[in-house]
C-alpha positions as CSV (number, residue, x, y, z in Angstrom):
1,M,0.0,0.0,0.0
2,L,2.8,2.4,0.9
3,V,4.6,1.7,-2.4
4,L,1.4,2.3,-4.3
5,C,0.7,5.6,-2.5
6,L,4.3,6.8,-3.2
7,A,3.9,5.9,-6.8
8,L,0.6,7.9,-6.9
9,Q,2.4,10.8,-5.2
10,T,4.8,11.0,-8.1
11,S,1.9,11.6,-10.5
12,F,0.4,14.3,-8.3
13,D,-0.6,16.3,-11.4
14,Y,-4.0,14.5,-11.3
15,F,-4.8,16.2,-8.0
16,A,-3.5,19.6,-9.1
17,P,-7.0,20.9,-10.2
18,W,-8.4,20.0,-6.8
19,E,-5.6,21.9,-5.1
20,Q,-6.3,24.9,-7.3
21,A,-10.0,24.7,-6.5
22,L,-9.2,24.8,-2.7
23,Y,-6.8,27.7,-3.3
24,Q,-9.4,29.7,-5.2
25,F,-11.9,29.0,-2.5
26,A,-9.5,30.2,0.2
27,T,-8.8,33.4,-1.6
28,T,-12.4,34.4,-1.4
29,F,-12.0,34.8,2.4
30,M,-9.0,37.2,2.1
31,A,-9.5,40.9,1.9
32,Q,-6.3,41.3,-0.1
33,P,-5.1,38.0,-1.6
34,A,-1.4,37.6,-1.1
35,T,1.2,35.5,-2.8
36,M,1.1,32.0,-1.4
37,L,4.4,30.6,-0.2
38,E,5.4,26.9,-0.6
39,P,8.0,26.3,2.1
40,V,10.8,24.0,1.3
41,W,9.7,21.6,4.0
42,H,6.1,21.2,2.7
43,H,7.2,18.4,0.4
44,G,8.4,16.4,3.4
45,L,5.2,17.2,5.2
46,V,3.0,16.0,2.4
47,F,5.2,12.8,2.0
48,A,4.9,12.1,5.7
49,A,1.1,12.7,5.6
50,T,0.8,10.3,2.6
51,A,2.9,7.6,4.3
52,L,0.9,7.8,7.6
53,T,-2.3,7.7,5.6
54,A,-1.2,4.6,3.8
55,L,-0.1,2.9,7.0
56,Y,-3.5,3.8,8.6
57,I,-5.4,2.4,5.7
58,A,-3.4,-0.8,5.5
59,G,-2.8,-1.4,9.2
60,A,-5.5,0.2,11.3
61,V,-8.7,0.2,9.2
62,P,-9.0,-3.6,8.9
63,R,-8.7,-3.9,12.7
64,L,-11.3,-1.3,13.5
65,S,-15.1,-1.7,13.3
66,T,-16.7,-0.2,10.2
67,R,-18.5,2.5,12.1
68,F,-15.4,3.6,14.1
69,S,-13.0,3.5,11.1
70,R,-15.4,5.5,9.0
71,A,-15.6,8.2,11.7
72,I,-11.9,8.4,12.1
73,S,-11.4,8.6,8.3
74,L,-13.9,11.4,8.0
75,G,-12.3,13.2,10.8
76,L,-8.8,12.9,9.3
77,V,-10.1,14.1,5.9
78,A,-11.8,17.1,7.4
79,G,-8.7,17.8,9.6
80,M,-6.3,17.8,6.7
81,L,-8.4,19.9,4.4
82,A,-9.1,22.3,7.3
83,L,-5.4,22.6,8.0
84,E,-4.6,23.4,4.4
85,F,-7.4,26.0,4.3
86,W,-6.3,27.6,7.6
87,T,-2.7,27.9,6.6
88,L,-3.8,29.5,3.3
89,I,-5.9,32.2,4.8
90,T,-3.8,32.9,8.0
91,L,-0.2,32.1,7.2
92,N,-0.1,32.4,3.4
93,L,1.4,29.0,3.3
94,W,0.2,26.4,0.8
95,L,0.5,22.9,2.2
96,K,-0.8,20.6,-0.4
97,L,-2.7,18.0,1.6
98,V,-5.5,17.2,-0.9
99,F,-3.7,14.0,-2.0
100,P,-3.5,12.2,1.4
101,A,-7.0,13.5,2.2
102,S,-8.2,12.0,-1.1
103,L,-6.6,8.6,-0.1
104,L,-8.6,8.6,3.1
105,G,-11.7,9.6,1.2
106,L,-11.2,6.7,-1.3
107,S,-10.9,4.3,1.6
108,F,-14.1,5.6,3.1
109,V,-15.9,5.2,-0.3
110,A,-14.5,1.7,-0.7
111,Q,-15.8,0.7,2.8
112,G,-19.2,2.0,1.8
113,L,-19.2,0.1,-1.5
114,H,-18.2,-3.1,0.3
115,R,-20.9,-2.6,2.9
116,R,-23.6,-2.0,0.3
117,L,-22.6,-4.3,-2.5
118,L,-20.7,-7.2,-1.0
119,T,-21.7,-7.5,2.7
120,P,-25.5,-7.8,2.0
121,L,-25.0,-10.7,-0.2
122,Q,-23.6,-12.9,2.5
123,P,-26.5,-12.5,5.0
124,A,-28.9,-13.0,2.1
125,Q,-27.1,-16.2,1.1
126,Q,-27.3,-17.3,4.8
127,K,-30.9,-16.2,5.2
128,L,-32.4,-17.8,2.2
129,P,-31.7,-21.4,3.2
130,T,-33.2,-20.7,6.7
131,E,-36.3,-19.1,5.2
132,H,-36.7,-22.0,2.8
133,A,-36.0,-24.5,5.6
134,D,-38.8,-23.1,7.7
135,R,-41.3,-23.7,4.8
136,M,-39.9,-27.2,4.1
137,M,-40.0,-28.0,7.8
138,G,-43.6,-26.8,7.9
139,L,-44.5,-29.0,5.0
140,A,-42.8,-32.0,6.6
141,L,-44.5,-31.5,9.9
142,Q,-47.9,-31.1,8.1
143,G,-47.3,-34.3,6.2
144,Q,-46.8,-36.0,9.6
145,G,-50.0,-34.6,10.9
146,Q,-48.4,-32.1,13.3
147,L,-50.4,-29.2,12.1
148,D,-49.8,-26.8,15.0
149,M,-46.0,-27.1,14.7
150,A,-46.4,-26.7,10.9
151,F,-48.3,-23.4,11.3
152,E,-45.6,-22.1,13.7
153,R,-43.0,-22.9,11.1
154,F,-45.0,-21.3,8.3
155,Q,-45.3,-18.1,10.3
156,R,-41.5,-17.8,10.5
157,A,-41.2,-17.9,6.7
158,P,-41.5,-14.8,4.6
159,M,-44.8,-14.5,2.9
160,S,-45.1,-15.4,-0.7
161,A,-47.7,-16.7,-3.1
162,T,-46.4,-20.3,-2.6
163,L,-46.6,-19.9,1.2
164,L,-50.2,-18.6,0.9
165,D,-51.1,-21.8,-0.9
166,D,-49.3,-23.8,1.8
167,L,-51.3,-22.0,4.5
168,Y,-54.6,-22.6,2.7
169,W,-54.1,-26.3,2.6
170,L,-53.0,-26.3,6.2
171,A,-56.3,-24.6,7.1
172,M,-58.1,-27.3,5.0
173,D,-56.4,-30.0,7.0
174,Y,-57.6,-28.3,10.2
175,E,-61.1,-28.4,8.8
176,R,-60.9,-32.1,8.0
177,Q,-60.0,-32.7,11.7
178,H,-63.0,-30.5,12.7
179,R,-60.6,-28.1,14.4
180,L,-62.5,-25.1,13.1
181,E,-61.0,-22.6,15.6
182,K,-57.5,-23.4,14.3
183,A,-58.7,-23.3,10.7
184,R,-60.2,-19.9,11.3
185,T,-56.9,-18.7,12.8
186,V,-55.0,-19.7,9.7
187,Y,-57.6,-18.2,7.4
188,A,-57.4,-14.9,9.4
189,Y,-53.6,-15.0,9.0
190,I,-53.9,-15.5,5.3
191,S,-56.4,-12.5,5.2
192,T,-53.8,-10.2,6.7
193,F,-51.8,-10.6,3.5
194,D,-54.5,-11.1,0.9
195,T,-58.1,-10.5,1.9
196,H,-59.5,-12.0,-1.3
197,Y,-57.3,-15.1,-1.6
198,K,-59.3,-17.9,-3.2
199,D,-62.4,-18.5,-1.1
200,V,-60.8,-17.5,2.3
201,P,-63.5,-14.9,3.1
202,E,-66.3,-17.5,2.7
203,R,-64.4,-20.1,4.6
204,L,-63.6,-17.7,7.4
205,S,-67.3,-16.9,7.7
206,M,-68.3,-20.6,7.6
207,T,-65.8,-21.6,10.2
208,T,-67.1,-18.8,12.4
209,T,-70.7,-20.0,12.2
210,T,-71.4,-23.7,11.5
211,P,-69.1,-26.7,11.0
212,L,-68.5,-27.6,7.5
213,K,-69.8,-30.9,6.2
214,M,-66.8,-33.2,5.6
215,P,-66.9,-36.0,3.1
216,L,-66.5,-39.6,4.1
217,T,-63.1,-41.1,3.8
218,D,-62.4,-43.6,1.1
219,T,-62.6,-46.6,3.5
220,Q,-66.0,-45.4,4.9
221,R,-67.3,-44.9,1.4
222,V,-66.3,-48.3,0.2
223,S,-67.6,-50.1,3.3
224,S,-70.9,-48.2,3.2
225,A,-71.5,-48.8,-0.5
226,V,-71.6,-51.9,-2.7
227,Q,-68.2,-53.6,-2.6
228,A,-67.3,-52.6,-6.1
229,L,-65.6,-49.8,-8.0
230,G,-66.3,-49.7,-11.7
231,R,-66.3,-53.3,-12.8
232,Y,-63.9,-54.4,-10.0
233,K,-65.3,-56.4,-7.1
234,I,-63.4,-55.5,-3.9
235,E,-62.4,-58.6,-1.8
236,S,-60.2,-57.2,1.0
237,K,-58.1,-54.4,2.2
238,L,-54.4,-54.6,1.4
239,G,-53.2,-51.5,3.2
240,K,-52.7,-47.8,2.8
241,G,-50.6,-46.6,-0.1
242,A,-49.1,-43.2,-0.9
243,M,-52.3,-41.9,-2.6
244,G,-54.9,-43.6,-0.4
245,M,-56.3,-47.0,0.5
246,V,-55.3,-50.1,-1.4
247,F,-57.7,-53.0,-1.9
248,L,-57.5,-56.4,-3.4
249,A,-60.1,-56.6,-6.2
250,K,-61.1,-58.9,-9.0
251,D,-61.9,-58.1,-12.6
252,P,-64.8,-60.4,-13.4
253,K,-64.4,-60.0,-17.1
254,I,-61.1,-61.9,-17.2
255,G,-61.0,-63.2,-13.7
256,R,-57.8,-61.4,-12.8
257,H,-56.9,-60.0,-9.4
258,V,-55.7,-56.4,-9.3
259,A,-54.5,-54.0,-6.6
260,L,-57.0,-51.1,-6.5
261,K,-55.6,-47.9,-5.3
262,T,-58.2,-45.2,-4.3
263,M,-58.2,-41.6,-3.4
264,A,-61.2,-39.5,-2.3
265,L,-60.4,-36.3,-4.2
266,S,-63.4,-34.5,-2.9
267,Q,-62.1,-35.0,0.6
268,A,-58.9,-33.2,-0.2
269,F,-60.1,-30.6,-2.7
270,D,-63.1,-28.6,-3.7
271,G,-64.2,-26.1,-6.3
272,L,-61.6,-25.4,-9.0
273,E,-59.0,-27.1,-7.0
274,L,-61.0,-30.3,-7.2
275,L,-61.2,-30.0,-11.0
276,D,-57.4,-29.5,-11.2
277,A,-56.8,-32.4,-8.8
278,R,-59.0,-34.7,-10.8
279,E,-57.2,-33.7,-14.0
280,R,-53.8,-34.2,-12.4
281,F,-54.8,-37.6,-11.0
282,F,-55.7,-39.0,-14.4
283,R,-52.7,-37.4,-16.0
284,E,-50.4,-39.0,-13.5
285,A,-52.1,-42.3,-13.8
286,K,-51.7,-42.1,-17.6
287,A,-48.0,-41.3,-17.1
288,A,-47.6,-44.3,-14.9
289,G,-49.7,-46.4,-17.3
290,C,-47.2,-45.7,-20.1
291,L,-44.5,-47.5,-18.1
292,Q,-44.2,-51.0,-19.5
293,H,-41.2,-52.6,-17.9
294,P,-40.7,-56.1,-16.3
295,A,-39.5,-54.5,-13.1
296,I,-42.3,-51.9,-12.8
297,V,-45.9,-52.7,-11.6
298,T,-48.2,-52.5,-14.6
299,I,-51.2,-50.1,-14.6
300,F,-54.3,-51.6,-16.1
301,D,-57.1,-49.1,-15.7
302,V,-58.1,-45.8,-14.1
303,G,-61.5,-44.4,-13.3
304,E,-63.7,-42.6,-10.9
305,E,-66.9,-43.7,-9.2
306,Q,-68.8,-42.7,-6.1
307,E,-66.5,-39.7,-5.8
308,L,-63.6,-42.1,-5.5
309,A,-60.8,-42.0,-8.1
310,Y,-59.1,-45.4,-8.5
311,I,-56.2,-47.0,-10.3
312,A,-56.3,-50.7,-11.1
313,M,-52.8,-52.1,-11.2
314,E,-51.0,-55.4,-11.3
315,Y,-51.3,-57.4,-8.1
316,V,-47.8,-58.5,-7.1
317,P,-47.4,-61.5,-4.7
318,G,-44.7,-61.6,-2.2
319,Q,-43.7,-58.7,0.1
320,N,-41.8,-55.5,0.0
321,L,-38.1,-55.2,1.0
322,L,-38.8,-53.5,4.3
323,P,-38.4,-56.7,6.4
324,H,-35.0,-57.3,4.7
325,S,-33.7,-53.9,5.7
326,K,-33.4,-54.8,9.4
327,P,-30.5,-56.4,11.3
328,G,-30.8,-60.2,11.4
329,Q,-33.0,-60.3,8.4
330,L,-30.6,-59.1,5.7
331,M,-30.4,-60.9,2.4
332,P,-27.1,-62.1,0.9
333,V,-25.1,-59.4,-0.8
334,P,-25.3,-61.0,-4.3
335,R,-29.1,-61.1,-4.0
336,V,-29.2,-57.4,-2.8
337,V,-27.0,-56.4,-5.7
338,S,-29.2,-58.3,-8.2
339,I,-32.3,-56.6,-6.9
340,V,-30.8,-53.1,-7.0
341,I,-29.6,-53.8,-10.6
342,R,-33.1,-54.4,-11.7
343,V,-34.5,-51.4,-9.8
344,A,-31.8,-49.2,-11.4
345,Q,-32.8,-50.5,-14.9
346,A,-36.5,-49.8,-14.1
347,L,-35.6,-46.2,-13.0
348,T,-33.6,-45.6,-16.2
349,Y,-36.7,-46.7,-18.2
350,A,-39.0,-44.4,-16.2
351,H,-36.6,-41.4,-16.4
352,Q,-36.4,-41.8,-20.2
353,K,-40.2,-41.5,-20.1
354,K,-39.8,-38.3,-18.0
355,V,-41.3,-39.8,-14.9
356,I,-39.6,-39.5,-11.6
357,H,-40.6,-41.9,-8.8
358,R,-39.7,-39.5,-5.9
359,D,-40.2,-42.1,-3.2
360,I,-37.8,-45.0,-3.8
361,K,-37.5,-47.0,-0.5
362,P,-37.6,-50.7,0.6
363,A,-41.4,-50.4,1.1
364,N,-41.9,-49.5,-2.5
365,V,-40.0,-52.4,-4.0
366,M,-41.8,-55.8,-4.1
367,Y,-39.8,-59.0,-4.1
368,D,-40.9,-62.6,-4.4
369,L,-38.3,-65.0,-3.0
370,V,-39.8,-68.0,-4.9
371,T,-39.8,-66.5,-8.3
372,D,-37.0,-63.9,-7.8
373,C,-39.3,-61.3,-9.2
374,V,-38.6,-57.6,-8.5
375,K,-41.3,-54.9,-9.0
376,V,-41.0,-51.2,-8.3
377,T,-44.4,-50.0,-7.2
378,D,-46.1,-46.8,-6.1
379,F,-45.4,-44.6,-9.1
380,G,-48.7,-43.0,-8.1
381,I,-46.9,-40.1,-6.5
382,A,-44.6,-39.6,-9.4
383,R,-44.9,-36.3,-11.3
384,I,-44.1,-35.7,-15.0
385,T,-41.1,-33.5,-15.1
386,D,-42.8,-30.7,-17.0
387,G,-42.9,-28.1,-14.2
388,N,-46.7,-28.5,-13.7
389,K,-47.8,-27.1,-10.4
390,T,-48.9,-29.7,-7.8
391,K,-50.8,-29.5,-4.6
392,T,-48.7,-28.0,-1.9
393,G,-49.0,-28.9,1.8
394,V,-47.9,-32.5,1.0
395,V,-44.3,-33.5,1.2
396,L,-43.6,-36.0,-1.6
397,G,-41.2,-38.7,-0.5
398,T,-40.0,-40.1,2.8
399,P,-37.5,-37.8,4.6
400,N,-34.9,-40.6,5.3
401,Y,-34.6,-41.3,1.5
402,M,-34.9,-37.8,0.1
403,S,-32.0,-36.3,-1.7
404,P,-30.3,-33.0,-0.5
405,E,-31.7,-31.1,-3.5
406,Q,-35.2,-32.5,-2.8
407,L,-35.0,-31.4,0.9
408,I,-34.1,-27.8,0.0
409,G,-36.6,-27.5,-2.8
410,R,-34.3,-27.4,-5.8
411,T,-35.2,-28.8,-9.2
412,M,-35.2,-32.5,-9.2
413,D,-34.4,-35.1,-11.9
414,G,-33.7,-38.8,-12.0
415,R,-30.5,-38.4,-10.0
416,S,-32.7,-37.8,-6.9
417,D,-34.2,-41.3,-7.4
418,L,-30.7,-42.7,-7.6
419,Y,-29.8,-41.0,-4.3
420,A,-32.8,-42.7,-2.7
421,L,-31.7,-46.0,-4.3
422,G,-28.3,-45.5,-2.7
423,T,-29.9,-45.0,0.7
424,M,-32.0,-48.2,0.1
425,L,-28.9,-50.1,-0.9
426,F,-27.0,-48.9,2.2
427,Q,-29.9,-50.0,4.4
428,L,-30.2,-53.4,2.7
429,L,-26.5,-54.0,3.2
430,T,-26.2,-52.9,6.8
431,G,-29.7,-52.9,8.3
432,A,-29.3,-49.2,9.1
433,L,-29.9,-45.8,7.4
434,P,-26.9,-43.6,6.6
435,F,-28.2,-40.8,8.8
436,K,-29.8,-41.0,12.2
437,A,-31.3,-38.1,14.1
438,S,-33.6,-37.4,17.1
439,N,-35.8,-35.1,15.2
440,L,-36.8,-34.1,11.7
441,A,-34.9,-30.8,11.6
442,E,-31.6,-32.6,12.6
443,L,-32.2,-35.3,10.0
444,M,-32.8,-32.8,7.2
445,S,-29.7,-30.9,8.2
446,K,-27.5,-34.0,8.2
447,I,-28.8,-35.2,4.8
448,A,-28.2,-31.7,3.3
449,T,-24.7,-31.0,4.8
450,E,-23.0,-34.1,6.3
451,P,-21.1,-36.6,4.1
452,A,-22.6,-40.1,4.2
453,P,-20.7,-42.6,6.2
454,D,-18.7,-45.4,4.5
455,V,-20.9,-48.5,4.4
456,R,-17.9,-50.5,5.7
457,Q,-18.0,-48.6,9.0
458,L,-21.1,-50.7,9.8
459,R,-20.2,-53.8,7.9
460,P,-16.4,-54.1,7.3
461,E,-16.6,-57.1,5.1
462,I,-18.3,-55.2,2.3
463,P,-16.0,-55.2,-0.7
464,E,-14.3,-51.9,-1.5
465,D,-15.8,-51.6,-5.0
466,L,-19.3,-52.0,-3.7
467,A,-18.6,-49.4,-0.9
468,R,-17.4,-47.0,-3.6
469,I,-20.6,-47.5,-5.6
470,V,-22.7,-46.8,-2.5
471,A,-20.6,-43.7,-1.7
472,R,-21.1,-42.3,-5.2
473,L,-24.8,-42.8,-5.0
474,L,-24.9,-40.8,-1.8
475,E,-22.9,-37.8,-3.1
476,K,-24.4,-34.5,-2.0
477,L,-24.1,-32.9,-5.5
478,P,-26.1,-34.5,-8.3
479,E,-23.2,-33.9,-10.7
480,K,-21.0,-36.3,-8.7
481,R,-23.5,-39.1,-8.5
482,Y,-24.4,-41.7,-11.2
483,Q,-26.0,-39.7,-14.0
484,D,-28.4,-42.6,-15.0
485,G,-29.4,-46.0,-13.8
486,D,-27.8,-47.8,-16.7
487,K,-24.3,-46.8,-15.5
488,L,-25.1,-47.9,-12.0
489,A,-26.5,-51.2,-13.2
490,S,-23.4,-51.8,-15.3
491,D,-21.0,-51.2,-12.4
492,L,-23.1,-53.4,-10.1
493,T,-23.2,-56.2,-12.8
494,L,-19.4,-55.9,-13.2
495,F,-19.0,-56.2,-9.4
496,A,-21.4,-59.1,-9.2
497,G,-19.4,-60.9,-11.9
498,R,-16.1,-60.5,-10.1
499,V,-17.3,-61.6,-6.6
500,Q,-16.8,-65.4,-6.3
501,S,-18.7,-66.0,-3.1
502,R,-21.2,-64.4,-0.9
503,V,-20.3,-61.8,1.7
504,A,-20.7,-63.1,5.3
505,P,-23.9,-62.0,7.0
506,V,-23.6,-59.4,9.7
507,G,-22.1,-60.8,12.9
508,Q,-20.2,-63.6,11.2
509,N,-16.5,-63.9,10.5
510,P,-16.0,-62.7,6.9
511,Q,-12.9,-64.8,6.5
512,A,-14.9,-68.0,7.2
513,Q,-17.1,-67.2,4.2
514,G,-14.2,-66.7,1.8
515,V,-15.0,-63.2,0.7
516,H,-13.2,-62.2,-2.5
517,R,-12.6,-58.6,-3.2
518,T,-12.1,-57.5,-6.8
519,A,-8.6,-57.5,-8.0
520,T,-9.1,-54.6,-10.5
521,P,-11.2,-51.6,-9.3
522,I,-14.4,-50.7,-11.1
523,D,-14.2,-47.5,-13.0
524,L,-16.3,-45.1,-11.0
525,E,-15.2,-41.9,-12.6
526,L,-17.8,-39.5,-14.0
């Protein structure tokens, strides 16, 4: 800094016009302007002032607070200009201090620019994830049924059109639980930002007077009506799926059993929202129906009856992989690898059709031990990747298996499914999830920020090549993961071909099982 200032001092001509301006200004205060003297020592004085100014800027300013350093800088600038002005009008001496004063002024301007242009960007970058995290946490809590905590989180987030929609669906959830006082509170909160948002004024009035009539659930509707939907005769309840209840039904025309997934759209939507939901339901069913792959459950039919939308799909015998993701019930490693290869191939096919599953997990992969048949199910919550708006207030996916970009609300593609598949593979190999937490907020933070543990920390006998495949699947950045399921399936197939014997089950001595690691590493580079 000192060398720079001295170099600038040698080209002092740039500041000569400013010196002349100060000189002319001083002469206006003199009754009889006199000839100004430039003492021989004034060059040394200016040099010393310049050097001290440079030392102050380089050494003192970075160590002082912004407010304090700015005050000192302004005081020094004013002091040097006042000294030059005073010596002109009282002593007829011209001490040219504009240059060092200008240096201080430039440092003051630089500080201001830094504060206004650079410093605000850092809080914004830190604040935005927090603001988004509040909304995502609210959605997650709402999806778990913790509506009061969800409302508290939504109130922390900055208001936006998207958040208004979230709040609206939260109020609807309160209504469905007959908690009208809470629903009215949420509607009133919405009204403070937009008094005419959707049908909020009408709903605010209705919740203040009489309870709203709520439609029956899909289970009540089926049990109270004839045991049929469309041409399908319902025989029993299979369970609850991602979109609603699932029933075992029979198609009497061809005598085929189907799994019948239902959703009471009128229970979740009304008015124009109901029309949009119905259109979206059939569009998504059509998208899933276009998937014809041996490892994907086939969609046969879709329809709506008795205010219940339904999807008739292939009934798959066997069970899902959830029991085999627990310690003591793990499958042999070659079988796990074989299953994941087929799931990866199924996802590749779906992604090529522009369909993302969004909820890959052991519970959504069916496996028949007798026939060795693998079927990916529950594409019902998949969305076509065309940017269409979907109902907010529902968190798609299971938090443990969600990718970092999915948790923070960034644009998703097929690589998010591959991250979830990596989590599933980790769990099938070890009986544990990569990340554990005592609450949802901690879990989301770990998934988004912490590196996944090496699978061999939980099961040391896992071959290195397989551990590297799992690690690549669980990369935080999508660009560092497998870019498609075909490459993953290829690496897993190569690994399976090189492994000569099964890996020992958890708790057994791997040496007794004759585990063979690969002699040549698999190419895992992007």
